[in-house]
C-alpha positions in Angstrom: 0.0 0.0 0.0 2.8 2.4 0.8 4.2 1.9 -2.7 0.8 2.9 -4.1 0.7 6.0 -2.0 4.2 6.9 -3.1 3.2 6.4 -6.8 0.2 8.8 -6.3 2.4 11.4 -4.6 5.0 11.2 -7.4 2.5 11.6 -10.1 0.7 14.5 -8.4 4.0 16.3 -7.7 5.0 15.9 -11.3 1.7 17.4 -12.4 2.1 20.4 -10.1 5.8 21.0 -10.7 5.7 20.7 -14.5 2.4 22.6 -14.8 0.8 19.7 -16.7 -2.8 19.7 -17.8 -3.0 16.0 -17.3 -3.2 13.9 -14.2 -2.7 10.1 -14.5 -3.5 8.1 -11.4 -4.2 4.8 -13.2 -3.1 1.6 -11.6 -2.7 3.1 -8.2 -4.9 0.8 -6.2 -7.2 3.7 -5.3 -10.5 2.9 -3.7 -11.5 6.6 -3.8 -10.0 9.9 -5.0 -7.7 10.9 -2.1 -8.9 14.0 -0.2 -5.4 15.2 0.3 -5.0 15.5 -3.5 -7.5 18.3 -3.6 -5.3 20.4 -1.4 -2.1 19.7 -3.3 -3.7 20.4 -6.7 -5.6 23.5 -5.5 -3.3 25.8 -7.3 -3.4 23.9 -10.6 -6.8 22.3 -10.6 -8.1 24.8 -13.1 -5.4 23.9 -15.6 -6.1 20.1 -15.5 -8.1 19.0 -18.6 -7.5 15.3 -18.6 -7.7 12.9 -15.6 -7.1 9.2 -15.9 -8.2 7.0 -12.9 -8.4 3.8 -14.8 -7.7 0.4 -13.4 -8.1 1.2 -9.8 -10.6 -0.2 -7.3 -12.8 2.9 -7.0 -16.4 2.3 -5.8 -17.4 6.0 -5.8 -16.3 9.4 -7.0 -17.3 12.4 -4.9 -19.1 15.5 -6.0 -16.1 17.5 -4.7 -14.1 15.9 -7.5 -16.3 17.6 -10.2 -16.5 20.9 -8.3 -12.7 21.0 -8.1 -11.8 20.0 -11.7 -14.2 22.4 -13.4 -12.2 22.6 -16.7 -12.0 18.8 -17.2 -12.4 17.8 -20.9 -11.6 14.0 -20.6 -12.2 11.6 -17.7 -11.1 8.0 -17.8 -12.6 5.9 -15.1 -12.3 2.6 -16.9 -11.7 -0.6 -15.0 -13.1 0.4 -11.5 -16.1 -0.8 -9.6 -18.3 2.3 -9.9 -22.1 1.9 -9.8 -23.1 5.5 -10.1 -21.8 9.1 -10.6 -22.7 12.1 -8.4 -25.3 14.5 -9.7 -22.6 17.2 -9.9 -21.2 15.6 -13.0 -24.1 17.2 -14.9 -22.5 20.6 -14.2 -19.4 19.8 -16.1 -19.3 22.5 -18.8 -16.2 21.4 -20.8 -16.3 17.6 -20.6 -16.1 16.0 -24.1 -15.2 12.4 -23.3 -15.9 10.0 -20.5 -14.7 6.4 -20.3 -16.8 4.3 -17.8 -16.0 0.9 -19.5 -15.6 -2.2 -17.3 -17.3 -0.8 -14.2 -20.3 -2.1 -12.3 -23.1 0.2 -13.6 -26.5 -1.4 -13.8 -28.3 1.9 -14.7 -27.2 4.4 -17.4 -25.8 7.4 -15.6 -28.6 9.8 -16.6 -26.8 13.0 -15.5 -24.4 12.5 -18.5 -27.2 13.5 -20.8 -27.1 17.0 -19.2 -23.6 17.7 -20.3 -24.0 19.7 -23.5 -20.3 19.4 -24.5 -20.1 15.6 -24.2 -19.1 13.9 -27.5 -18.0 10.4 -26.4 -19.5 8.0 -23.8 -17.9 4.6 -23.3 -20.0 2.2 -21.1 -18.7 -1.1 -22.6 -18.6 -4.0 -20.2 -21.1 -2.9 -17.6 -24.4 -4.4 -16.6 -26.8 -1.8 -18.1 -30.1 -3.1 -19.5 -31.7 0.2 -20.8 -30.3 3.3 -22.5 -32.2 6.6 -22.5 -31.9 7.1 -26.3 -34.4 10.0 -26.4 -32.2 12.0 -24.0 -29.1 11.0 -25.8 -30.6 12.1 -29.1 -31.1 15.6 -27.7 -27.5 15.9 -26.6 -26.0 18.6 -29.0 -22.4 17.3 -29.2 -22.8 13.6 -28.8 -20.9 11.7 -31.6 -20.2 8.3 -30.2 -21.7 5.8 -27.7 -20.2 2.4 -26.8 -22.5 0.0 -25.0 -20.9 -3.3 -26.1 -21.0 -6.1 -23.6 -24.0 -4.9 -21.7 -27.1 -7.1 -21.1 -29.3 -4.7 -23.0 -33.0 -5.6 -23.1 -34.7 -6.4 -26.4 -36.5 -3.0 -26.6 -33.2 -1.2 -26.2 -31.5 -3.5 -28.7 -34.2 -2.8 -31.3 -34.0 1.0 -30.7 -30.2 0.9 -31.1 -30.7 -0.5 -34.6 -32.6 2.5 -35.8 -30.5 5.4 -37.3 -29.2 7.9 -34.8 -27.2 11.2 -35.3 -24.3 9.6 -33.3 -22.4 6.4 -33.8 -23.4 3.5 -31.5 -21.2 0.5 -30.8 -23.3 -2.3 -29.4 -23.1 -6.1 -29.1 -25.9 -6.5 -31.7 -23.5 -5.1 -34.4 -21.4 -8.2 -34.4 
């Protein structure tokens, strides 16, 4: 565990010292976003546009995360055990891409449909049965949705086969 903490500290320090716009905390055995990180990144949080938290063991992500990283454009949460997102994600004004593949979602995170800038949503490998296609269709920027390897119900699968203004990757394409 100490090694994981040291890895997180090194990566955060590099982001702060080098003024990077990217924070990569993938493969750090995190079960949540460490509170201490908010303090350390306070001076540079507005500059951070890309955060990778993939391949951790995160069960939840706090609303403080989204109120701190307000200029986030890309968020990679692939390979965790998330089941939901906080409502505050709907307030993200710059987010264009979110990767939630290989998590534990059973319900489509509806708040994503409130993000006007969102272009790419990856939900491959979850346990989602229904997708709010009407809400997705009204998203102005959405270009791509990946729902492969989800146990989609037959109504959703039928609806996915109809033409949409964005690309959809689903298991039924194979």
